[in-house]
Biopython code that builds the backbone (N, CA, C, O; Angstrom):
import numpy as np
from Bio.PDB.StructureBuilder import StructureBuilder

atoms = [
    (1, "MET", "N", (24.928, 1.380, -33.202)),
    (1, "MET", "CA", (26.087, 0.655, -33.684)),
    (1, "MET", "C", (27.003, 0.375, -32.488)),
    (1, "MET", "O", (27.175, 1.226, -31.615)),
    (2, "THR", "N", (27.576, -0.805, -32.461)),
    (2, "THR", "CA", (28.438, -1.197, -31.337)),
    (2, "THR", "C", (29.790, -0.485, -31.422)),
    (2, "THR", "O", (30.196, 0.004, -32.476)),
    (3, "ASP", "N", (30.466, -0.446, -30.280)),
    (3, "ASP", "CA", (31.813, 0.135, -30.243)),
    (3, "ASP", "C", (32.719, -0.553, -31.260)),
    (3, "ASP", "O", (33.458, 0.102, -31.995)),
    (4, "GLN", "N", (32.649, -1.886, -31.290)),
    (4, "GLN", "CA", (33.518, -2.644, -32.190)),
    (4, "GLN", "C", (33.283, -2.254, -33.653)),
    (4, "GLN", "O", (34.234, -2.064, -34.411)),
    (5, "LYS", "N", (32.016, -2.138, -34.041)),
    (5, "LYS", "CA", (31.693, -1.771, -35.431)),
    (5, "LYS", "C", (32.194, -0.363, -35.743)),
    (5, "LYS", "O", (32.714, -0.116, -36.831)),
    (6, "LEU", "N", (32.043, 0.549, -34.805)),
    (6, "LEU", "CA", (32.547, 1.913, -35.029)),
    (6, "LEU", "C", (34.065, 1.904, -35.163)),
    (6, "LEU", "O", (34.617, 2.534, -36.065)),
    (7, "LEU", "N", (34.737, 1.189, -34.266)),
    (7, "LEU", "CA", (36.199, 1.184, -34.289)),
    (7, "LEU", "C", (36.760, 0.509, -35.534)),
    (7, "LEU", "O", (37.900, 0.777, -35.914)),
    (8, "GLU", "N", (35.988, -0.359, -36.174)),
    (8, "GLU", "CA", (36.427, -0.971, -37.428)),
    (8, "GLU", "C", (36.526, 0.053, -38.560)),
    (8, "GLU", "O", (37.118, -0.227, -39.602)),
    (9, "ARG", "N", (35.955, 1.219, -38.359)),
    (9, "ARG", "CA", (36.025, 2.296, -39.358)),
    (9, "ARG", "C", (37.367, 3.026, -39.311)),
    (9, "ARG", "O", (37.679, 3.816, -40.202)),
    (10, "ILE", "N", (38.154, 2.761, -38.277)),
    (10, "ILE", "CA", (39.455, 3.406, -38.111)),
    (10, "ILE", "C", (40.544, 2.386, -38.433)),
    (10, "ILE", "O", (40.485, 1.238, -37.993)),
    (11, "SER", "N", (41.531, 2.818, -39.202)),
    (11, "SER", "CA", (42.642, 1.914, -39.514)),
    (11, "SER", "C", (43.968, 2.629, -39.307)),
    (11, "SER", "O", (44.052, 3.857, -39.323)),
    (12, "MET", "N", (44.992, 1.820, -39.112)),
    (12, "MET", "CA", (46.357, 2.330, -38.975)),
    (12, "MET", "C", (47.260, 1.471, -39.839)),
    (12, "MET", "O", (47.286, 0.247, -39.716)),
    (13, "ASN", "N", (47.993, 2.129, -40.709)),
    (13, "ASN", "CA", (48.889, 1.440, -41.628)),
    (13, "ASN", "C", (50.148, 2.296, -41.737)),
    (13, "ASN", "O", (50.051, 3.479, -42.063)),
    (14, "PRO", "N", (51.312, 1.736, -41.476)),
    (14, "PRO", "CA", (52.535, 2.546, -41.521)),
    (14, "PRO", "C", (52.770, 3.196, -42.888)),
    (14, "PRO", "O", (53.541, 4.151, -42.987)),
    (15, "ASN", "N", (52.125, 2.701, -43.929)),
    (15, "ASN", "CA", (52.299, 3.267, -45.264)),
    (15, "ASN", "C", (51.267, 4.338, -45.605)),
    (15, "ASN", "O", (51.300, 4.906, -46.697)),
    (16, "VAL", "N", (50.355, 4.615, -44.685)),
    (16, "VAL", "CA", (49.327, 5.637, -44.905)),
    (16, "VAL", "C", (49.465, 6.686, -43.812)),
    (16, "VAL", "O", (49.300, 6.380, -42.631)),
    (17, "VAL", "N", (49.760, 7.900, -44.194)),
    (17, "VAL", "CA", (49.927, 9.034, -43.270)),
    (17, "VAL", "C", (50.813, 8.644, -42.083)),
    (17, "VAL", "O", (50.478, 8.907, -40.928)),
    (18, "THR", "N", (51.919, 8.031, -42.383)),
    (18, "THR", "CA", (52.932, 7.602, -41.402)),
    (18, "THR", "C", (52.354, 6.803, -40.236)),
    (18, "THR", "O", (52.874, 6.861, -39.121)),
    (19, "GLY", "N", (51.280, 6.060, -40.494)),
    (19, "GLY", "CA", (50.728, 5.188, -39.469)),
    (19, "GLY", "C", (49.726, 5.822, -38.535)),
    (19, "GLY", "O", (49.240, 5.164, -37.615)),
    (20, "LYS", "N", (49.402, 7.099, -38.748)),
    (20, "LYS", "CA", (48.403, 7.735, -37.892)),
    (20, "LYS", "C", (47.052, 7.071, -38.121)),
    (20, "LYS", "O", (46.780, 6.590, -39.221)),
    (21, "PRO", "N", (46.198, 7.037, -37.090)),
    (21, "PRO", "CA", (44.865, 6.471, -37.284)),
    (21, "PRO", "C", (44.054, 7.335, -38.251)),
    (21, "PRO", "O", (43.970, 8.553, -38.097)),
    (22, "VAL", "N", (43.467, 6.685, -39.240)),
    (22, "VAL", "CA", (42.669, 7.372, -40.261)),
    (22, "VAL", "C", (41.312, 6.688, -40.388)),
    (22, "VAL", "O", (41.128, 5.553, -39.949)),
    (23, "ILE", "N", (40.373, 7.398, -40.995)),
    (23, "ILE", "CA", (39.106, 6.784, -41.342)),
    (23, "ILE", "C", (39.392, 5.839, -42.494)),
    (23, "ILE", "O", (39.936, 6.239, -43.523)),
    (24, "ARG", "N", (39.017, 4.571, -42.307)),
    (24, "ARG", "CA", (39.313, 3.512, -43.286)),
    (24, "ARG", "C", (38.956, 3.961, -44.700)),
    (24, "ARG", "O", (37.875, 4.493, -44.951)),
    (25, "GLY", "N", (39.897, 3.732, -45.617)),
    (25, "GLY", "CA", (39.676, 4.059, -47.018)),
    (25, "GLY", "C", (39.926, 5.511, -47.368)),
    (25, "GLY", "O", (39.699, 5.927, -48.504)),
    (26, "THR", "N", (40.397, 6.293, -46.390)),
    (26, "THR", "CA", (40.695, 7.711, -46.635)),
    (26, "THR", "C", (42.084, 8.025, -46.088)),
    (26, "THR", "O", (42.763, 7.168, -45.523)),
    (27, "ARG", "N", (42.472, 9.254, -46.272)),
    (27, "ARG", "CA", (43.692, 9.767, -45.652)),
    (27, "ARG", "C", (43.331, 10.823, -44.604)),
    (27, "ARG", "O", (44.177, 11.616, -44.191)),
    (28, "LEU", "N", (42.072, 10.821, -44.185)),
    (28, "LEU", "CA", (41.612, 11.753, -43.158)),
    (28, "LEU", "C", (41.945, 11.174, -41.790)),
    (28, "LEU", "O", (41.441, 10.115, -41.414)),
    (29, "THR", "N", (42.793, 11.873, -41.052)),
    (29, "THR", "CA", (43.208, 11.366, -39.752)),
    (29, "THR", "C", (42.148, 11.641, -38.686)),
    (29, "THR", "O", (41.369, 12.588, -38.785)),
    (30, "VAL", "N", (42.144, 10.792, -37.678)),
    (30, "VAL", "CA", (41.292, 11.007, -36.520)),
    (30, "VAL", "C", (41.608, 12.377, -35.928)),
    (30, "VAL", "O", (40.701, 13.129, -35.571)),
    (31, "GLU", "N", (42.868, 12.689, -35.829)),
    (31, "GLU", "CA", (43.310, 13.973, -35.282)),
    (31, "GLU", "C", (42.686, 15.142, -36.042)),
    (31, "GLU", "O", (42.211, 16.097, -35.428)),
    (32, "TYR", "N", (42.686, 15.073, -37.368)),
    (32, "TYR", "CA", (42.142, 16.150, -38.194)),
    (32, "TYR", "C", (40.644, 16.326, -37.953)),
    (32, "TYR", "O", (40.168, 17.451, -37.801)),
    (33, "ILE", "N", (39.905, 15.224, -37.919)),
    (33, "ILE", "CA", (38.460, 15.295, -37.701)),
    (33, "ILE", "C", (38.160, 15.855, -36.315)),
    (33, "ILE", "O", (37.261, 16.682, -36.165)),
    (34, "LEU", "N", (38.902, 15.412, -35.303)),
    (34, "LEU", "CA", (38.698, 15.940, -33.950)),
    (34, "LEU", "C", (39.008, 17.427, -33.887)),
    (34, "LEU", "O", (38.331, 18.175, -33.181)),
    (35, "ASN", "N", (40.020, 17.857, -34.615)),
    (35, "ASN", "CA", (40.367, 19.274, -34.656)),
    (35, "ASN", "C", (39.238, 20.089, -35.291)),
    (35, "ASN", "O", (38.920, 21.178, -34.813)),
    (36, "LEU", "N", (38.639, 19.578, -36.351)),
    (36, "LEU", "CA", (37.496, 20.270, -36.962)),
    (36, "LEU", "C", (36.356, 20.409, -35.962)),
    (36, "LEU", "O", (35.751, 21.475, -35.848)),
    (37, "LEU", "N", (36.064, 19.332, -35.238)),
    (37, "LEU", "CA", (35.012, 19.378, -34.226)),
    (37, "LEU", "C", (35.346, 20.383, -33.124)),
    (37, "LEU", "O", (34.484, 21.145, -32.688)),
    (38, "ALA", "N", (36.590, 20.379, -32.682)),
    (38, "ALA", "CA", (37.023, 21.277, -31.613)),
    (38, "ALA", "C", (36.907, 22.742, -32.009)),
    (38, "ALA", "O", (36.739, 23.614, -31.157)),
    (39, "HIS", "N", (36.998, 23.002, -33.306)),
    (39, "HIS", "CA", (36.935, 24.376, -33.787)),
    (39, "HIS", "C", (35.550, 24.758, -34.308)),
    (39, "HIS", "O", (35.397, 25.728, -35.051)),
    (40, "GLY", "N", (34.543, 23.974, -33.905)),
    (40, "GLY", "CA", (33.180, 24.400, -34.129)),
    (40, "GLY", "C", (32.415, 23.759, -35.273)),
    (40, "GLY", "O", (31.209, 23.975, -35.394)),
    (41, "GLN", "N", (33.079, 22.980, -36.115)),
    (41, "GLN", "CA", (32.314, 22.315, -37.161)),
    (41, "GLN", "C", (31.536, 21.161, -36.539)),
    (41, "GLN", "O", (32.019, 20.505, -35.616)),
    (42, "ASP", "N", (30.339, 20.918, -37.044)),
    (42, "ASP", "CA", (29.606, 19.752, -36.562)),
    (42, "ASP", "C", (29.730, 18.627, -37.584)),
    (42, "ASP", "O", (30.229, 18.823, -38.693)),
    (43, "ALA", "N", (29.269, 17.454, -37.190)),
    (43, "ALA", "CA", (29.430, 16.270, -38.037)),
    (43, "ALA", "C", (28.806, 16.479, -39.414)),
    (43, "ALA", "O", (29.375, 16.059, -40.421)),
    (44, "GLU", "N", (27.659, 17.117, -39.464)),
    (44, "GLU", "CA", (26.982, 17.342, -40.750)),
    (44, "GLU", "C", (27.825, 18.213, -41.680)),
    (44, "GLU", "O", (27.902, 17.949, -42.880)),
    (45, "GLU", "N", (28.450, 19.241, -41.134)),
    (45, "GLU", "CA", (29.321, 20.100, -41.951)),
    (45, "GLU", "C", (30.512, 19.304, -42.481)),
    (45, "GLU", "O", (30.904, 19.455, -43.638)),
    (46, "ILE", "N", (31.071, 18.475, -41.645)),
    (46, "ILE", "CA", (32.246, 17.693, -42.044)),
    (46, "ILE", "C", (31.887, 16.710, -43.152)),
    (46, "ILE", "O", (32.622, 16.585, -44.131)),
    (47, "ILE", "N", (30.767, 16.015, -43.004)),
    (47, "ILE", "CA", (30.428, 15.031, -44.038)),
    (47, "ILE", "C", (30.000, 15.693, -45.341)),
    (47, "ILE", "O", (30.129, 15.089, -46.406)),
    (48, "ARG", "N", (29.496, 16.920, -45.279)),
    (48, "ARG", "CA", (29.205, 17.663, -46.524)),
    (48, "ARG", "C", (30.499, 18.040, -47.240)),
    (48, "ARG", "O", (30.555, 18.071, -48.469)),
    (49, "GLU", "N", (31.520, 18.319, -46.465)),
    (49, "GLU", "CA", (32.811, 18.736, -47.028)),
    (49, "GLU", "C", (33.569, 17.571, -47.673)),
    (49, "GLU", "O", (34.288, 17.767, -48.652)),
    (50, "TYR", "N", (33.410, 16.371, -47.131)),
    (50, "TYR", "CA", (34.181, 15.212, -47.597)),
    (50, "TYR", "C", (33.230, 14.121, -48.085)),
    (50, "TYR", "O", (32.624, 13.405, -47.288)),
    (51, "ASN", "N", (33.113, 14.010, -49.391)),
    (51, "ASN", "CA", (32.226, 13.014, -50.000)),
    (51, "ASN", "C", (32.568, 11.612, -49.514)),
    (51, "ASN", "O", (33.739, 11.246, -49.415)),
    (52, "GLY", "N", (31.543, 10.841, -49.214)),
    (52, "GLY", "CA", (31.733, 9.468, -48.782)),
    (52, "GLY", "C", (31.848, 9.304, -47.282)),
    (52, "GLY", "O", (31.679, 8.200, -46.765)),
    (53, "LEU", "N", (32.135, 10.388, -46.574)),
    (53, "LEU", "CA", (32.231, 10.335, -45.118)),
    (53, "LEU", "C", (30.827, 10.256, -44.531)),
    (53, "LEU", "O", (29.886, 10.818, -45.091)),
    (54, "THR", "N", (30.686, 9.565, -43.412)),
    (54, "THR", "CA", (29.384, 9.434, -42.760)),
    (54, "THR", "C", (29.452, 9.937, -41.322)),
    (54, "THR", "O", (30.530, 10.128, -40.759)),
    (55, "VAL", "N", (28.291, 10.141, -40.755)),
    (55, "VAL", "CA", (28.231, 10.535, -39.346)),
    (55, "VAL", "C", (28.893, 9.461, -38.484)),
    (55, "VAL", "O", (29.565, 9.782, -37.504)),
    (56, "ASP", "N", (28.711, 8.204, -38.838)),
    (56, "ASP", "CA", (29.353, 7.129, -38.070)),
    (56, "ASP", "C", (30.874, 7.205, -38.150)),
    (56, "ASP", "O", (31.555, 6.825, -37.198)),
    (57, "ASP", "N", (31.420, 7.686, -39.261)),
    (57, "ASP", "CA", (32.875, 7.874, -39.345)),
    (57, "ASP", "C", (33.336, 8.908, -38.326)),
    (57, "ASP", "O", (34.352, 8.724, -37.657)),
    (58, "VAL", "N", (32.581, 9.993, -38.215)),
    (58, "VAL", "CA", (32.926, 11.042, -37.245)),
    (58, "VAL", "C", (32.786, 10.499, -35.825)),
    (58, "VAL", "O", (33.637, 10.748, -34.972)),
    (59, "ARG", "N", (31.720, 9.763, -35.581)),
    (59, "ARG", "CA", (31.538, 9.151, -34.256)),
    (59, "ARG", "C", (32.668, 8.175, -33.948)),
    (59, "ARG", "O", (33.118, 8.085, -32.806)),
    (60, "ALA", "N", (33.120, 7.457, -34.947)),
    (60, "ALA", "CA", (34.230, 6.516, -34.757)),
    (60, "ALA", "C", (35.490, 7.254, -34.315)),
    (60, "ALA", "O", (36.238, 6.752, -33.476)),
    (61, "CYS", "N", (35.728, 8.429, -34.866)),
    (61, "CYS", "CA", (36.898, 9.226, -34.457)),
    (61, "CYS", "C", (36.805, 9.608, -32.988)),
    (61, "CYS", "O", (37.789, 9.522, -32.255)),
    (62, "ILE", "N", (35.625, 10.027, -32.562)),
    (62, "ILE", "CA", (35.432, 10.410, -31.159)),
    (62, "ILE", "C", (35.615, 9.199, -30.253)),
    (62, "ILE", "O", (36.276, 9.290, -29.218)),
    (63, "LEU", "N", (35.037, 8.076, -30.635)),
    (63, "LEU", "CA", (35.170, 6.860, -29.826)),
    (63, "LEU", "C", (36.622, 6.400, -29.764)),
    (63, "LEU", "O", (37.099, 5.996, -28.704)),
    (64, "PHE", "N", (37.325, 6.458, -30.888)),
    (64, "PHE", "CA", (38.730, 6.062, -30.915)),
    (64, "PHE", "C", (39.532, 6.909, -29.920)),
    (64, "PHE", "O", (40.336, 6.380, -29.152)),
    (65, "ALA", "N", (39.307, 8.216, -29.941)),
    (65, "ALA", "CA", (40.016, 9.103, -29.012)),
    (65, "ALA", "C", (39.666, 8.771, -27.571)),
    (65, "ALA", "O", (40.540, 8.749, -26.705)),
    (66, "SER", "N", (38.400, 8.514, -27.315)),
    (66, "SER", "CA", (37.958, 8.169, -25.969)),
    (66, "SER", "C", (38.612, 6.882, -25.487)),
    (66, "SER", "O", (39.111, 6.818, -24.364)),
    (67, "LYS", "N", (38.610, 5.867, -26.326)),
    (67, "LYS", "CA", (39.222, 4.579, -25.953)),
    (67, "LYS", "C", (40.728, 4.725, -25.754)),
    (67, "LYS", "O", (41.303, 4.093, -24.868)),
    (68, "THR", "N", (41.358, 5.546, -26.564)),
    (68, "THR", "CA", (42.799, 5.779, -26.432)),
    (68, "THR", "C", (43.120, 6.422, -25.091)),
    (68, "THR", "O", (44.100, 6.057, -24.442)),
    (69, "LEU", "N", (42.298, 7.377, -24.677)),
    (69, "LEU", "CA", (42.539, 8.068, -23.412)),
    (69, "LEU", "C", (42.292, 7.170, -22.204)),
    (69, "LEU", "O", (42.837, 7.423, -21.130)),
    (70, "GLU", "N", (41.482, 6.128, -22.362)),
    (70, "GLU", "CA", (41.231, 5.209, -21.243)),
    (70, "GLU", "C", (42.507, 4.557, -20.744)),
    (70, "GLU", "O", (42.637, 4.270, -19.554)),
    (71, "THR", "N", (43.441, 4.326, -21.641)),
    (71, "THR", "CA", (44.654, 3.600, -21.272)),
    (71, "THR", "C", (45.886, 4.502, -21.213)),
    (71, "THR", "O", (47.013, 4.012, -21.147)),
    (72, "THR", "N", (45.676, 5.792, -21.237)),
    (72, "THR", "CA", (46.784, 6.739, -21.193)),
    (72, "THR", "C", (46.982, 7.238, -19.774)),
    (72, "THR", "O", (46.028, 7.628, -19.102)),
    (73, "LEU", "N", (48.213, 7.222, -19.329)),
    (73, "LEU", "CA", (48.539, 7.766, -18.015)),
    (73, "LEU", "C", (49.036, 9.191, -18.183)),
    (73, "LEU", "O", (49.805, 9.492, -19.096)),
    (74, "PHE", "N", (48.590, 10.058, -17.296)),
    (74, "PHE", "CA", (49.012, 11.447, -17.347)),
    (74, "PHE", "C", (49.821, 11.765, -16.105)),
    (74, "PHE", "O", (49.433, 11.431, -14.985)),
    (75, "MET", "N", (50.933, 12.406, -16.321)),
    (75, "MET", "CA", (51.795, 12.824, -15.228)),
    (75, "MET", "C", (51.956, 14.329, -15.335)),
    (75, "MET", "O", (52.364, 14.832, -16.382)),
    (76, "PRO", "N", (51.641, 15.061, -14.268)),
    (76, "PRO", "CA", (51.824, 16.521, -14.323)),
    (76, "PRO", "C", (53.294, 16.856, -14.485)),
    (76, "PRO", "O", (54.160, 16.208, -13.898)),
    (77, "LEU", "N", (53.565, 17.875, -15.289)),
    (77, "LEU", "CA", (54.942, 18.314, -15.479)),
    (77, "LEU", "C", (55.444, 19.108, -14.282)),
    (77, "LEU", "O", (56.639, 19.121, -13.989)),
    (78, "ALA", "N", (54.526, 19.764, -13.600)),
    (78, "ALA", "CA", (54.889, 20.542, -12.415)),
    (78, "ALA", "C", (53.714, 20.487, -11.439)),
    (78, "ALA", "O", (52.566, 20.305, -11.843)),
    (79, "ALA", "N", (54.010, 20.643, -10.181)),
    (79, "ALA", "CA", (52.949, 20.652, -9.181)),
    (79, "ALA", "C", (52.082, 21.892, -9.338)),
    (79, "ALA", "O", (52.585, 22.990, -9.577)),
    (80, "GLU", "N", (50.773, 21.704, -9.201)),
    (80, "GLU", "CA", (49.868, 22.852, -9.272)),
    (80, "GLU", "C", (49.971, 23.650, -7.979)),
    (80, "GLU", "O", (50.121, 23.093, -6.892)),
    (81, "ASN", "N", (49.888, 24.961, -8.125)),
    (81, "ASN", "CA", (49.875, 25.821, -6.936)),
    (81, "ASN", "C", (48.468, 25.844, -6.384)),
    (81, "ASN", "O", (47.521, 26.122, -7.120)),
    (82, "ALA", "N", (48.316, 25.565, -5.130)),
    (82, "ALA", "CA", (46.974, 25.513, -4.527)),
    (82, "ALA", "C", (46.591, 26.814, -3.908)),
    (82, "ALA", "O", (45.496, 26.938, -3.360)),
]
sb = StructureBuilder()
sb.init_structure("model")
sb.init_model(0)
sb.init_chain("A")
sb.init_seg("    ")
for serial, (resi, resn, name, xyz) in enumerate(atoms, 1):
    if name == "N":
        sb.init_residue(resn, " ", resi, " ")
    sb.init_atom(name, np.array(xyz, "f"), 0.0, 1.0, " ", f" {name:<3s}", serial, name[0])
structure = sb.get_structure()
């Protein structure tokens, strides 16, 4: 599946979860799905937990985060000690 098709699975609407990016047609935020992954759940566990969710929805969350970070600038708050 192309990046564009995956990203079409993510929507943002100011009237849904205060505009946070969600999986289209749900109130599941990208942030929430990424947090589940970060804490050890795999895509199969997540889609078993939430009816209607697909592996491509989970992949879309990862891609969305990746694309978001491409255009984010990071500035250190303090100099690292070498």
